[in-house]
MIVO-660685 format. One line per field, with one value per atom (N, C-alpha, C, CB): residue number from 1; residue in three letters; atom name; x, y, z. Coordinates in pm, 1 decimal, decimal comma, m for minus. Atoms other than C-alpha are relative to their C-alpha. Glycine has a CB too. Example, Ala and Ser with C-alpha at 12.3 -4.5 7.8 and 13.67 -1.06 7.14 Angstrom:
<sites>
seq [1  1  1  1  2  2  2  2];
type [ALA  ALA  ALA  ALA  SER  SER  SER  SER];
atom [N  CA  C  CB  N  CA  C  CB];
u [89,0  1230,0  90,0  m99,2  m82,0  1367,0  m77,0  41,4];
v [m119,0  m450,0  120,0  2,7  m119,0  m106,0  109,0  46,2];
w [0,0  780,0  0,0  124,6  m6,0  714,0  73,0  m141,5];
</sites>
This chain:
<sites>
seq [1  1  1  1  2  2  2  2  3  3  3  3  4  4  4  4  5  5  5  5  6  6  6  6  7  7  7  7  8  8  8  8  9  9  9  9  10  10  10  10  11  11  11  11  12  12  12  12  13  13  13  13  14  14  14  14  15  15  15  15  16  16  16  16  17  17  17  17  18  18  18  18  19  19  19  19  20  20  20  20  21  21  21  21  22  22  22  22  23  23  23  23  24  24  24  24  25  25  25  25  26  26  26  26  27  27  27  27  28  28  28  28  29  29  29  29  30  30  30  30  31  31  31  31  32  32  32  32  33  33  33  33  34  34  34  34  35  35  35  35  36  36  36  36  37  37  37  37  38  38  38  38  39  39  39  39  40  40  40  40  41  41  41  41  42  42  42  42  43  43  43  43  44  44  44  44  45  45  45  45  46  46  46  46  47  47  47  47  48  48  48  48  49  49  49  49  50  50  50  50  51  51  51  51  52  52  52  52  53  53  53  53  54  54  54  54  55  55  55  55  56  56  56  56  57  57  57  57  58  58  58  58  59  59  59  59  60  60  60  60  61  61  61  61  62  62  62  62  63  63  63  63  64  64  64  64  65  65  65  65  66  66  66  66  67  67  67  67  68  68  68  68  69  69  69  69  70  70  70  70  71  71  71  71  72  72  72  72  73  73  73  73  74  74  74  74  75  75  75  75  76  76  76  76  77  77  77  77  78  78  78  78  79  79  79  79  80  80  80  80  81  81  81  81  82  82  82  82  83  83  83  83  84  84  84  84  85  85  85  85  86  86  86  86  87  87  87  87  88  88  88  88  89  89  89  89  90  90  90  90  91  91  91  91  92  92  92  92  93  93  93  93  94  94  94  94  95  95  95  95  96  96  96  96  97  97  97  97  98  98  98  98  99  99  99  99  100  100  100  100  101  101  101  101  102  102  102  102  103  103  103  103  104  104  104  104  105  105  105  105  106  106  106  106  107  107  107  107  108  108  108  108  109  109  109  109  110  110  110  110  111  111  111  111  112  112  112  112  113  113  113  113  114  114  114  114  115  115  115  115  116  116  116  116  117  117  117  117  118  118  118  118  119  119  119  119];
type [MET  MET  MET  MET  GLY  GLY  GLY  GLY  VAL  VAL  VAL  VAL  GLY  GLY  GLY  GLY  PHE  PHE  PHE  PHE  ARG  ARG  ARG  ARG  VAL  VAL  VAL  VAL  ARG  ARG  ARG  ARG  THR  THR  THR  THR  LEU  LEU  LEU  LEU  GLY  GLY  GLY  GLY  PHE  PHE  PHE  PHE  GLY  GLY  GLY  GLY  GLY  GLY  GLY  GLY  GLU  GLU  GLU  GLU  TRP  TRP  TRP  TRP  SER  SER  SER  SER  GLU  GLU  GLU  GLU  LEU  LEU  LEU  LEU  ARG  ARG  ARG  ARG  TYR  TYR  TYR  TYR  GLY  GLY  GLY  GLY  SER  SER  SER  SER  ASP  ASP  ASP  ASP  ARG  ARG  ARG  ARG  LYS  LYS  LYS  LYS  ALA  ALA  ALA  ALA  ARG  ARG  ARG  ARG  VAL  VAL  VAL  VAL  PHE  PHE  PHE  PHE  GLY  GLY  GLY  GLY  GLY  GLY  GLY  GLY  PHE  PHE  PHE  PHE  VAL  VAL  VAL  VAL  ARG  ARG  ARG  ARG  ALA  ALA  ALA  ALA  GLY  GLY  GLY  GLY  ALA  ALA  ALA  ALA  LEU  LEU  LEU  LEU  GLY  GLY  GLY  GLY  THR  THR  THR  THR  ARG  ARG  ARG  ARG  THR  THR  THR  THR  VAL  VAL  VAL  VAL  ARG  ARG  ARG  ARG  PRO  PRO  PRO  PRO  TYR  TYR  TYR  TYR  LEU  LEU  LEU  LEU  VAL  VAL  VAL  VAL  LEU  LEU  LEU  LEU  GLY  GLY  GLY  GLY  LEU  LEU  LEU  LEU  GLY  GLY  GLY  GLY  ALA  ALA  ALA  ALA  TYR  TYR  TYR  TYR  ARG  ARG  ARG  ARG  PHE  PHE  PHE  PHE  THR  THR  THR  THR  PRO  PRO  PRO  PRO  THR  THR  THR  THR  ALA  ALA  ALA  ALA  GLY  GLY  GLY  GLY  GLY  GLY  GLY  GLY  GLY  GLY  GLY  GLY  SER  SER  SER  SER  THR  THR  THR  THR  VAL  VAL  VAL  VAL  LEU  LEU  LEU  LEU  GLY  GLY  GLY  GLY  GLY  GLY  GLY  GLY  SER  SER  SER  SER  PHE  PHE  PHE  PHE  GLY  GLY  GLY  GLY  PRO  PRO  PRO  PRO  GLY  GLY  GLY  GLY  ALA  ALA  ALA  ALA  THR  THR  THR  THR  PHE  PHE  PHE  PHE  ALA  ALA  ALA  ALA  LEU  LEU  LEU  LEU  GLY  GLY  GLY  GLY  GLY  GLY  GLY  GLY  GLY  GLY  GLY  GLY  ARG  ARG  ARG  ARG  LEU  LEU  LEU  LEU  ARG  ARG  ARG  ARG  ALA  ALA  ALA  ALA  VAL  VAL  VAL  VAL  LEU  LEU  LEU  LEU  GLU  GLU  GLU  GLU  ALA  ALA  ALA  ALA  ARG  ARG  ARG  ARG  PHE  PHE  PHE  PHE  HIS  HIS  HIS  HIS  THR  THR  THR  THR  THR  THR  THR  THR  PHE  PHE  PHE  PHE  ASP  ASP  ASP  ASP  GLN  GLN  GLN  GLN  TYR  TYR  TYR  TYR  ALA  ALA  ALA  ALA  THR  THR  THR  THR  ARG  ARG  ARG  ARG  THR  THR  THR  THR  ARG  ARG  ARG  ARG  GLN  GLN  GLN  GLN  GLU  GLU  GLU  GLU  LEU  LEU  LEU  LEU  LEU  LEU  LEU  LEU  THR  THR  THR  THR  ALA  ALA  ALA  ALA  MET  MET  MET  MET  ALA  ALA  ALA  ALA  GLY  GLY  GLY  GLY  LEU  LEU  LEU  LEU  GLU  GLU  GLU  GLU  LEU  LEU  LEU  LEU  GLY  GLY  GLY  GLY  LEU  LEU  LEU  LEU];
atom [N  CA  C  CB  N  CA  C  CB  N  CA  C  CB  N  CA  C  CB  N  CA  C  CB  N  CA  C  CB  N  CA  C  CB  N  CA  C  CB  N  CA  C  CB  N  CA  C  CB  N  CA  C  CB  N  CA  C  CB  N  CA  C  CB  N  CA  C  CB  N  CA  C  CB  N  CA  C  CB  N  CA  C  CB  N  CA  C  CB  N  CA  C  CB  N  CA  C  CB  N  CA  C  CB  N  CA  C  CB  N  CA  C  CB  N  CA  C  CB  N  CA  C  CB  N  CA  C  CB  N  CA  C  CB  N  CA  C  CB  N  CA  C  CB  N  CA  C  CB  N  CA  C  CB  N  CA  C  CB  N  CA  C  CB  N  CA  C  CB  N  CA  C  CB  N  CA  C  CB  N  CA  C  CB  N  CA  C  CB  N  CA  C  CB  N  CA  C  CB  N  CA  C  CB  N  CA  C  CB  N  CA  C  CB  N  CA  C  CB  N  CA  C  CB  N  CA  C  CB  N  CA  C  CB  N  CA  C  CB  N  CA  C  CB  N  CA  C  CB  N  CA  C  CB  N  CA  C  CB  N  CA  C  CB  N  CA  C  CB  N  CA  C  CB  N  CA  C  CB  N  CA  C  CB  N  CA  C  CB  N  CA  C  CB  N  CA  C  CB  N  CA  C  CB  N  CA  C  CB  N  CA  C  CB  N  CA  C  CB  N  CA  C  CB  N  CA  C  CB  N  CA  C  CB  N  CA  C  CB  N  CA  C  CB  N  CA  C  CB  N  CA  C  CB  N  CA  C  CB  N  CA  C  CB  N  CA  C  CB  N  CA  C  CB  N  CA  C  CB  N  CA  C  CB  N  CA  C  CB  N  CA  C  CB  N  CA  C  CB  N  CA  C  CB  N  CA  C  CB  N  CA  C  CB  N  CA  C  CB  N  CA  C  CB  N  CA  C  CB  N  CA  C  CB  N  CA  C  CB  N  CA  C  CB  N  CA  C  CB  N  CA  C  CB  N  CA  C  CB  N  CA  C  CB  N  CA  C  CB  N  CA  C  CB  N  CA  C  CB  N  CA  C  CB  N  CA  C  CB  N  CA  C  CB  N  CA  C  CB  N  CA  C  CB  N  CA  C  CB  N  CA  C  CB  N  CA  C  CB  N  CA  C  CB  N  CA  C  CB  N  CA  C  CB  N  CA  C  CB  N  CA  C  CB  N  CA  C  CB  N  CA  C  CB  N  CA  C  CB  N  CA  C  CB  N  CA  C  CB  N  CA  C  CB  N  CA  C  CB  N  CA  C  CB  N  CA  C  CB  N  CA  C  CB];
u [m87,0  11149,0  m36,4  148,9  31,0  11076,8  82,2  m147,5  m73,1  11254,7  m76,9  148,6  74,2  11086,0  17,3  m145,0  m2,0  11019,6  m142,4  86,0  132,8  10725,5  4,0  m52,0  19,1  10607,4  m138,5  15,4  124,5  10341,8  m79,0  m86,2  82,3  10067,6  13,9  m144,4  m23,1  10196,5  137,3  m11,1  m125,8  10462,8  18,7  5,0  m32,2  10637,2  119,6  30,5  m116,4  10876,2  1,0  7,3  m16,7  11002,5  1,7  129,3  5,6  10962,5  35,7  m137,1  m27,9  11072,2  m53,4  153,7  49,2  10898,9  m6,1  m138,7  15,4  10879,1  m111,7  133,3  116,0  10553,6  3,1  m133,1  7,3  10534,5  m142,2  104,9  133,8  10198,9  m9,1  m105,5  1,0  10120,5  135,9  m36,4  m127,2  10399,7  100,7  m23,8  m91,7  10547,0  m2,6  m31,3  7,1  10486,7  47,7  m142,9  m37,4  10627,2  m18,4  145,7  13,0  10582,4  96,7  m147,3  m85,8  10834,1  m61,1  148,0  58,9  10714,4  107,8  m120,5  m91,6  10928,2  m85,3  117,9  87,5  10745,6  14,3  m140,5  3,1  10651,8  m132,3  25,5  122,8  10392,2  m18,9  2,3  38,3  10209,7  m86,5  m76,4  80,3  10076,2  m62,9  86,9  72,6  9808,0  m51,3  m117,8  33,4  9780,1  m110,5  119,6  100,2  9490,7  67,6  m122,4  m54,8  9553,3  m29,5  m59,5  16,8  9610,9  65,1  57,1  m65,0  9749,1  149,9  m58,7  m143,8  10117,4  24,0  71,6  m16,0  10063,5  m37,2  m84,7  49,9  9860,8  m26,1  m129,4  23,0  9864,7  m49,9  130,6  53,7  9630,6  29,9  m152,2  m21,3  9683,9  m59,1  149,7  35,0  9576,6  121,0  m126,9  m116,5  9840,1  m45,2  99,2  18,6  9840,4  136,6  m67,4  m126,0  10110,0  m15,6  54,1  m3,6  10205,9  135,1  m24,5  m128,6  10471,0  m4,7  53,5  m14,9  10598,0  m5,3  133,1  17,8  10487,8  60,3  m152,6  m67,5  10715,5  m44,9  157,0  50,6  10542,1  87,7  m148,8  m91,3  10768,0  m41,8  144,9  21,8  10663,1  134,8  m98,4  m126,4  10932,6  34,9  m6,4  m25,6  10895,4  70,3  m130,5  m64,9  11047,7  m98,2  68,5  85,4  10915,5  m25,4  m131,7  35,7  10738,7  m47,3  117,4  48,1  10587,5  8,8  m144,9  m2,7  10613,6  m113,6  137,2  115,3  10303,6  m9,6  m131,5  23,9  10196,4  m114,3  m31,8  104,9  9988,4  m4,8  19,4  15,1  9870,6  m51,9  m92,1  47,3  9774,7  m58,2  114,6  54,5  9576,9  m43,4  m118,9  45,1  9481,9  25,0  67,3  m19,3  9484,4  129,4  m117,4  m117,3  9775,9  0,0  129,8  m14,8  9883,7  141,3  m103,8  m127,4  10200,5  m28,8  100,0  17,2  10237,0  131,4  m47,4  m120,1  10483,3  58,5  m31,6  m71,9  10746,2  85,9  86,2  m73,3  10872,7  m28,4  150,4  19,8  10918,5  82,8  31,0  m91,8  11163,9  m60,5  118,7  39,2  11148,4  m34,6  110,1  28,0  11092,2  m148,3  82,6  141,7  10743,4  m16,8  m81,4  37,9  10592,8  m98,7  m61,8  88,3  10412,5  m76,8  80,2  85,7  10118,6  m80,7  m93,9  64,4  9969,8  m58,9  100,3  63,1  9732,4  m27,9  m132,5  24,9  9698,4  m66,6  131,5  55,6  9493,9  80,4  m155,2  m79,5  9712,2  m75,0  139,7  55,9  9587,7  86,4  m146,0  m73,3  9756,0  m99,9  81,9  88,0  9618,7  m10,1  47,4  7,4  9659,4  m121,6  129,6  110,0  9362,8  m14,8  m133,1  m1,1  9435,1  m74,8  144,8  73,6  9259,4  77,4  m30,6  m80,1  9549,6  25,4  131,7  m35,5  9574,1  m93,5  150,2  81,8  9364,9  89,6  m110,0  m81,4  9488,4  20,4  m66,2  m34,4  9649,2  m48,8  154,0  44,1  9502,5  54,0  m154,7  m62,1  9673,0  m38,2  152,9  14,5  9615,6  128,3  m125,5  m122,4  9919,8  m15,7  120,3  m10,2  9992,6  148,2  m66,6  m140,2  10313,6  15,6  49,2  m38,0  10477,3  143,5  m17,8  m134,9  10787,4  25,6  26,2  m39,4  10962,8  22,5  126,2  m22,0  10977,4  87,2  m135,5  m90,2  11257,2  m14,8  147,0  12,6  11188,8  130,6  m113,6  m126,0  11489,5  m23,2  82,5];
v [48,7  12464,8  m145,5  16,6  137,5  12143,7  m47,2  m15,2  62,8  11904,6  m124,7  m34,3  117,9  11641,9  m30,1  17,0  37,5  11485,6  m22,2  m126,5  15,3  11455,0  m105,8  134,1  100,2  11165,0  24,3  m147,8  m39,8  11282,4  96,5  m123,6  m92,2  11428,8  m19,6  m15,7  19,7  11303,6  54,4  m150,4  m49,9  11481,9  m48,6  152,9  49,2  11351,4  79,4  m154,0  m70,8  11526,1  12,5  135,1  m30,0  11624,1  150,7  m64,0  m143,2  11962,3  35,1  52,7  m58,8  12178,1  141,9  m3,6  m138,0  12497,8  48,2  11,2  m62,0  12738,6  101,6  66,6  m88,5  12916,7  80,4  m80,3  m85,2  13211,2  53,5  117,3  m50,6  13300,9  56,8  m110,0  m71,4  13541,8  63,9  m94,4  m66,7  13736,1  m91,2  121,1  82,7  13447,3  m148,6  16,2  142,6  13119,5  m26,8  m51,6  44,2  12928,8  m150,2  39,6  142,8  12589,6  m35,7  m38,3  53,3  12390,3  m130,6  m20,7  119,3  12122,0  m73,9  37,0  88,5  11830,9  m112,9  m54,9  103,7  11601,9  m22,0  33,2  30,0  11492,3  41,0  m147,3  m39,3  11578,6  m81,9  149,8  58,7  11434,4  103,7  m138,4  m91,1  11657,9  m80,5  118,3  67,9  11515,4  106,6  m88,2  m105,1  11731,4  m37,9  36,8  17,6  11775,1  25,3  95,5  m27,2  11780,6  145,3  m96,5  m141,4  12147,1  36,4  84,6  m49,3  12359,8  9,9  138,0  m21,7  12425,2  121,9  17,6  m122,9  12764,0  m19,7  110,9  16,5  12665,1  m147,3  83,2  138,9  12328,0  m2,2  m85,1  7,9  12302,7  m136,6  26,2  125,9  12034,7  7,2  m33,8  11,3  11916,1  m56,0  m90,8  44,3  11863,9  m59,0  117,5  62,0  11632,7  m8,9  m141,8  6,6  11651,9  m73,5  139,2  69,6  11450,9  28,5  m154,5  m31,4  11543,9  15,4  123,7  m28,6  11619,0  150,9  m59,4  m142,0  11957,8  28,3  41,0  m36,6  12109,8  140,8  m7,6  m128,2  12389,8  48,0  m11,7  m54,8  12617,3  141,4  m0,7  m137,3  12916,7  63,0  2,5  m64,7  13176,9  m18,7  148,1  18,7  13107,4  m132,6  7,1  129,7  12760,9  m113,9  m4,7  117,7  12410,0  m33,3  21,4  35,3  12286,6  m142,4  20,9  135,1  11974,1  m33,5  m15,9  48,9  11763,8  m99,1  m65,5  86,3  11599,6  m29,6  66,3  36,6  11428,9  84,3  m151,4  m80,1  11635,8  m18,5  145,3  9,3  11670,9  129,2  m113,4  m119,3  11926,9  m39,1  102,6  20,1  11955,5  134,5  m100,3  m123,6  12222,1  2,6  117,0  m15,7  12350,2  73,5  73,7  m72,6  12480,2  1,8  m62,9  m5,9  12563,2  43,7  96,4  m48,5  12608,1  77,4  m118,2  m89,0  12875,6  9,1  140,4  m5,6  12871,0  141,0  m44,1  m126,7  13145,9  m3,2  26,1  2,4  13222,2  m128,9  15,5  122,5  12924,8  m115,5  23,2  102,6  12727,3  m93,6  63,9  100,4  12480,2  59,2  m100,1  m66,4  12736,1  30,6  129,4  m24,6  12758,0  64,9  m131,2  m58,6  12971,5  m94,1  143,6  86,7  12781,3  84,8  m112,1  m61,9  12912,6  m110,5  109,5  109,7  12694,4  51,2  m114,4  m29,5  12723,2  m133,1  84,5  125,8  12461,2  25,8  m76,2  7,1  12383,7  m106,2  m33,6  92,2  12220,3  m31,9  59,9  39,0  12025,2  m108,6  m48,4  106,1  11811,2  m104,7  56,0  111,5  11474,1  m26,2  m123,7  18,6  11515,5  73,5  50,0  m65,8  11595,3  m65,0  m9,6  52,9  11520,0  95,4  m21,9  m83,1  11655,6  127,0  m79,5  m116,2  11893,4  97,6  m45,9  m86,4  12039,7  m30,9  m19,7  21,7  12088,3  m0,6  108,4  5,7  12024,6  140,8  m91,8  m127,5  12307,8  m1,5  26,2  m12,9  12430,1  130,1  m4,7  m115,3  12668,9  5,0  m4,8  m20,2  12813,4  64,0  88,8  m57,5  12883,6  24,2  m92,2  m26,5  13028,0  m2,7  138,0  15,3  12957,5  40,0  m146,0  m31,1  13096,0  m43,6  152,1  46,3  12954,5  m23,6  m125,7  32,3  12830,3  m149,5  77,4  140,6  12487,3  m6,3  m76,6  16,4  12382,9  m140,5  28,1  130,2  12099,8  m37,7  0,8  45,9  11893,7  m88,4  m74,3];
w [102,5  9088,3  m25,2  39,5  33,7  8904,3  m118,1  m29,7  110,1  8672,9  m39,2  40,1  41,6  8462,2  m146,7  30,7  140,4  8127,2  m46,8  m23,0  57,2  7892,2  m109,1  m55,7  104,5  7677,4  m58,1  55,5  67,6  7431,8  86,4  m33,4  m78,5  7652,6  151,1  m39,0  m143,6  7992,0  38,7  37,6  m52,9  8193,2  141,9  m5,6  m133,5  8507,5  52,2  m1,5  m51,4  8741,1  150,2  m60,0  m141,2  9081,7  19,1  55,6  m24,6  9245,1  143,4  m32,7  m130,0  9534,8  m4,4  34,9  m4,5  9638,1  143,5  m66,1  m131,2  9927,3  m10,6  49,0  m1,8  10005,3  128,7  m12,6  m118,6  10243,5  9,6  m6,2  m21,0  10392,3  140,1  m22,1  m126,4  10670,2  22,9  116,3  m28,3  10834,3  68,1  86,1  m78,7  11029,5  m34,3  143,9  32,5  10845,1  m142,2  17,8  133,6  10551,1  m9,7  m33,1  26,8  10391,6  m112,0  m37,8  106,0  10190,6  m46,5  49,3  60,1  9952,3  m78,4  m92,1  73,1  9830,8  m55,1  92,6  52,2  9592,2  m148,8  30,8  141,4  9246,1  m60,5  m23,8  68,7  8983,8  m126,8  m33,4  128,2  8684,6  m69,8  17,6  82,0  8408,2  m113,2  m56,5  107,7  8178,0  m94,8  55,4  95,8  7868,4  m94,1  m78,6  103,9  7637,9  m133,9  21,3  132,1  7267,2  m33,3  m108,0  29,2  7201,3  m131,0  111,4  120,5  6925,6  26,3  m43,5  m19,8  6869,9  88,3  m135,7  m77,5  7033,8  146,6  m60,1  m137,4  7346,1  27,1  23,0  m41,3  7526,7  144,9  m14,7  m136,3  7830,7  62,2  m0,3  m70,5  8097,3  140,1  6,6  m141,8  8442,9  71,4  22,5  m75,8  8711,3  133,9  22,2  m130,9  9015,8  66,1  m11,6  m72,5  9282,1  131,4  24,6  m127,9  9590,3  62,3  m16,4  m60,0  9842,3  150,2  m59,5  m142,0  10190,0  18,2  56,9  m28,3  10325,0  138,4  m5,9  m124,9  10591,8  38,3  m14,7  m47,9  10786,8  115,2  44,6  m100,3  10991,3  37,9  m52,1  m46,5  11200,5  37,6  122,0  m34,5  11271,1  147,1  m32,8  m142,7  11643,6  29,6  77,2  m20,1  11594,6  m10,7  134,5  12,0  11586,7  m144,8  72,2  137,1  11277,5  m8,5  m93,1  21,8  11134,3  m148,6  51,7  137,4  10818,8  m17,7  m34,6  25,5  10673,3  m150,1  51,6  139,1  10350,7  m54,6  m13,4  60,6  10109,0  m149,6  32,9  143,6  9754,8  m58,9  m35,6  69,7  9494,5  m135,2  m17,7  134,0  9172,1  m55,6  1,8  62,0  8922,3  m149,1  64,1  143,4  8565,5  m32,1  m60,6  47,7  8363,0  m150,9  53,2  145,4  8011,6  m34,1  m63,1  53,3  7809,7  m128,0  m26,6  113,8  7542,5  m76,1  45,6  83,1  7253,6  1,0  m144,6  8,5  7258,2  m124,1  127,0  125,9  6911,0  m74,9  24,4  75,1  6683,0  51,0  m142,8  m49,3  6895,6  101,5  59,5  m99,0  7179,2  135,6  16,7  m127,3  7456,1  11,5  13,7  m25,4  7609,5  136,3  m8,1  m129,0  7885,9  67,0  m17,4  m77,5  8163,5  100,2  72,2  m100,9  8370,9  65,9  m62,7  m72,3  8643,3  130,6  27,2  m128,7  8942,2  68,6  m17,7  m73,8  9217,1  134,4  21,8  m134,3  9525,6  74,2  m1,6  m81,1  9794,2  128,4  31,7  m128,9  10094,0  61,4  m14,8  m69,0  10356,1  45,7  120,9  m33,9  10456,8  149,4  m68,5  m145,1  10834,5  54,8  69,0  m68,3  11053,9  137,2  m82,8  m135,8  11417,4  91,3  50,2  m94,9  11724,2  35,5  126,6  m39,7  11790,6  m114,2  55,8  112,7  11441,0  m117,2  m41,3  118,9  11129,6  m122,5  m13,0  121,6  10779,3  m56,7  m105,9  62,8  10584,4  m145,0  6,8  138,1  10255,4  m57,6  m9,8  64,3  10012,1  m147,0  15,6  144,0  9665,7  m50,0  m34,2  54,9  9449,9  m149,6  27,1  143,2  9108,2  m35,0  m39,4  39,0  8916,8  m145,9  22,7  137,4  8603,7  m18,8  m32,2  23,6  8442,6  m147,4  77,8  136,0  8132,4  m13,2  m40,1  31,2  7970,7  m124,5  m21,0  113,4  7740,1  m54,7  40,4  64,9  7496,0  m66,1  m102,9  59,0  7394,8  m119,9  102,5];
</sites>
């Protein structure tokens, strides 16, 4: 889930997401994003997204850790009807910035679909 605002071709916002991978692990992400849009048509508007946030990894057995991470990838919005509602499709590569001797960094690929309402 994300909330933000857009000024011409730049969008800014905050986001929260929960990713489940494997049978016993999940990651929660609390952070922000910037979307830099290319000049597209009224129907399709492509963009690149960069994100930065805190990644909380929790196995079902207990414990867990929180580390800083980032994400980037392509996306596009598509006009729905003639109004202010647009469909959003986005893919991102996520990586954490920790790499200690006891643990390697986490890397994830995600895909997201949603709606954008222009005011």
